[in-house]
C-alpha positions as CSV (number, residue, x, y, z in Angstrom):
1,M,181.3,261.3,86.3
2,E,180.4,257.6,86.1
3,E,180.1,257.4,90.1
4,Q,177.9,260.6,89.9
5,Y,175.6,259.0,87.6
6,F,175.2,255.7,89.7
7,E,174.8,257.7,92.6
8,E,171.8,259.8,90.9
9,M,170.6,256.4,89.8
10,R,170.4,255.0,93.2
11,Q,168.6,258.1,94.5
12,Q,165.9,257.8,91.6
13,M,165.4,254.0,92.6
14,A,165.1,254.9,96.4
15,A,162.4,257.5,95.7
16,L,160.6,255.3,93.2
17,K,160.5,252.4,95.9
18,G,159.6,254.9,98.4
19,Q,156.7,256.1,96.1
20,L,155.7,252.4,95.6
21,D,155.6,251.4,99.2
22,K,153.6,254.3,100.0
23,Q,150.9,253.6,97.3
24,E,150.8,249.8,98.6
25,I,150.2,250.7,102.0
26,V,147.3,253.2,101.0
27,S,146.2,250.4,98.6
28,D,146.3,247.8,101.3
29,H,144.5,250.1,103.9
30,L,142.0,251.1,101.6
31,I,141.0,247.3,100.7
32,R,140.8,246.5,104.6
33,K,138.6,249.6,105.1
34,I,136.2,248.5,102.4
35,M,136.3,244.9,103.7
36,K,135.4,246.2,107.1
37,M,132.4,248.4,105.5
38,R,131.3,245.4,103.6
39,T,131.4,243.3,106.7
40,K,128.4,245.6,108.2
41,D,126.3,244.1,105.6
42,I,127.0,240.7,106.8
43,K,126.3,241.6,110.4
44,S,123.1,243.6,109.7
45,T,121.8,239.9,108.3
46,K,122.6,238.3,111.4
47,N,120.8,240.9,113.4
48,M,117.9,240.8,111.2
49,C,117.7,237.1,111.7
50,I,117.8,237.2,115.4
51,F,115.1,240.1,115.3
52,A,112.8,237.8,113.1
53,A,113.3,235.0,115.7
54,I,112.6,237.3,118.6
55,I,109.3,238.4,116.9
56,G,108.4,234.9,116.2
57,F,109.0,233.8,119.8
58,V,106.7,236.6,120.8
59,M,104.0,236.3,118.2
60,F,103.5,232.5,117.9
61,P,102.5,231.9,121.8
62,L,100.0,234.9,121.4
63,N,98.6,233.0,118.3
64,S,98.5,229.9,120.3
65,I,96.8,231.4,123.2
66,A,94.4,232.9,120.9
67,H,93.7,229.3,119.6
68,S,94.9,229.9,116.1
69,W,97.1,227.0,116.2
70,S,98.0,224.2,119.0
71,W,100.9,224.4,121.4
72,A,102.7,221.5,119.7
73,F,102.9,223.6,116.7
74,T,104.3,226.7,118.9
75,I,106.8,224.4,120.4
76,A,108.0,223.0,117.2
77,T,108.0,226.4,115.5
78,G,110.1,227.8,118.8
79,A,112.7,224.8,118.4
80,M,112.9,225.5,114.7
81,L,113.8,229.4,115.6
82,L,116.0,228.8,118.1
83,F,117.9,226.2,115.8
84,C,117.9,228.7,113.3
85,V,119.3,231.3,115.4
86,I,122.2,229.0,116.7
87,A,123.0,228.3,113.2
88,T,123.2,231.9,112.0
89,I,125.4,232.8,115.1
90,Y,127.7,229.7,114.3
91,I,128.0,230.6,110.6
92,H,128.8,234.2,111.4
93,R,131.1,233.8,114.4
94,P,134.4,233.2,112.1
95,V,133.6,236.4,110.5
96,E,133.1,238.4,113.6
97,K,136.4,237.3,114.8
98,L,138.3,238.5,111.9
99,N,140.4,241.7,112.3
100,Y,140.6,243.2,108.8
101,M,143.3,245.6,109.6
102,T,145.7,242.8,110.8
103,S,144.5,239.7,109.5
104,D,146.6,238.4,106.3
105,L,144.4,238.5,103.2
106,A,144.5,234.7,102.5
107,T,142.9,234.1,106.1
108,V,140.3,236.6,105.3
109,A,139.6,234.9,101.9
110,R,139.5,231.6,103.5
111,V,137.1,232.7,106.1
112,M,134.8,234.5,103.4
113,A,134.5,231.5,101.0
114,H,133.7,229.2,103.8
115,F,131.0,231.7,105.0
116,K,129.5,232.1,101.4
117,K,129.5,228.3,101.1
118,Q,127.6,227.5,104.2
119,Y,125.0,230.4,103.3
120,D,124.3,228.8,100.0
121,N,124.3,225.4,101.4
122,W,121.7,226.9,104.0
123,L,119.4,228.2,101.4
124,H,119.5,225.4,99.0
125,Y,119.3,222.4,101.5
126,V,118.2,223.2,105.1
127,T,115.5,226.1,104.2
128,P,113.5,223.7,102.1
129,A,113.8,221.0,104.7
130,L,112.9,223.2,107.3
131,I,110.3,225.4,105.5
132,I,108.1,222.8,103.4
133,P,106.9,220.5,106.3
134,W,106.2,223.6,108.7
135,L,104.3,225.4,105.8
136,G,102.1,222.4,105.6
137,W,101.7,222.2,109.1
138,A,100.8,226.0,109.5
139,C,98.2,225.6,106.8
140,Y,96.8,222.6,108.5
141,E,96.8,224.0,111.6
142,F,95.3,227.4,110.6
143,A,93.1,226.6,107.6
144,W,91.8,223.1,108.3
145,K,91.3,222.4,112.0
146,N,90.3,226.2,112.6
147,C,88.3,226.8,109.5
148,P,84.6,228.3,110.2
149,E,81.9,226.3,108.9
150,G,80.9,227.0,105.4
151,L,84.1,228.6,104.3
152,N,86.6,226.7,102.0
153,P,89.7,226.0,104.0
154,L,92.1,226.9,100.8
155,W,90.8,230.7,101.3
156,M,92.2,230.3,104.9
157,T,95.5,229.2,103.6
158,L,95.9,232.4,101.6
159,P,97.0,234.7,104.4
160,I,99.9,231.9,105.5
161,I,100.8,231.5,101.7
162,I,101.3,235.2,101.4
163,G,103.0,235.8,104.6
164,A,105.4,233.1,103.6
165,A,106.2,234.6,100.4
166,I,106.7,238.1,102.1
167,G,109.0,236.6,104.6
168,G,110.7,234.5,102.1
169,A,111.4,237.3,100.0
170,I,112.7,239.4,103.1
171,G,114.7,236.4,103.9
172,Y,116.2,236.1,100.5
173,Y,117.1,239.7,100.3
174,Y,119.3,239.5,103.4
175,H,120.7,236.2,102.0
176,C,121.8,238.2,99.1
177,K,122.9,241.0,100.9
178,A,125.2,238.8,103.1
179,V,126.7,236.6,100.3
180,N,127.2,239.8,97.9
181,A,129.1,241.4,100.8
182,A,131.5,238.3,101.0
183,K,131.8,238.2,97.2
184,D,132.7,241.7,97.2
185,I,135.5,241.1,99.6
186,L,136.5,238.0,97.9
187,E,136.9,240.1,94.8
188,Q,138.8,242.8,96.3
189,I,141.2,240.3,97.6
190,E,141.6,238.7,94.6
191,E,142.5,242.0,92.8
192,Q,145.3,242.6,95.1
């Protein structure tokens, strides 16, 4: 009788363990699938950065040909865009190398934390260091050097400032999209 009771208990424990294992596998698989989906937001940010740089590479020489600004400004802008694209590819490379279905969660968490930190550092340090001097030079080139006689150069800076504000808002949106995706992935891992 006692032996039958222990045998029944072993079977119940084995069944319970099997159910827990299935739930854990499903939960782990679901988390990895969610991480993979959130990585698409990170990739779209990289693609938008590259797309914006391509537009810049096309538009700035055209403006230089139209004598809106100098070739020196166009070359400096091209160098800045190239630097930004290379840095974006460099920052995104570890995230793209991850295999969410086979990588351990600690590695994914470390890569995402590093990615988020690099993105925040870029926003707070590199962006102002690049944009403020570039914007000043753009205003000088467009407004003061090419201002028609009788028109206040400050009015000519308005399109540049409005364009910079719109571009900055779009860039900030994509920055937040990538950082929030990384945060979501980190939160999913912490909940595990």
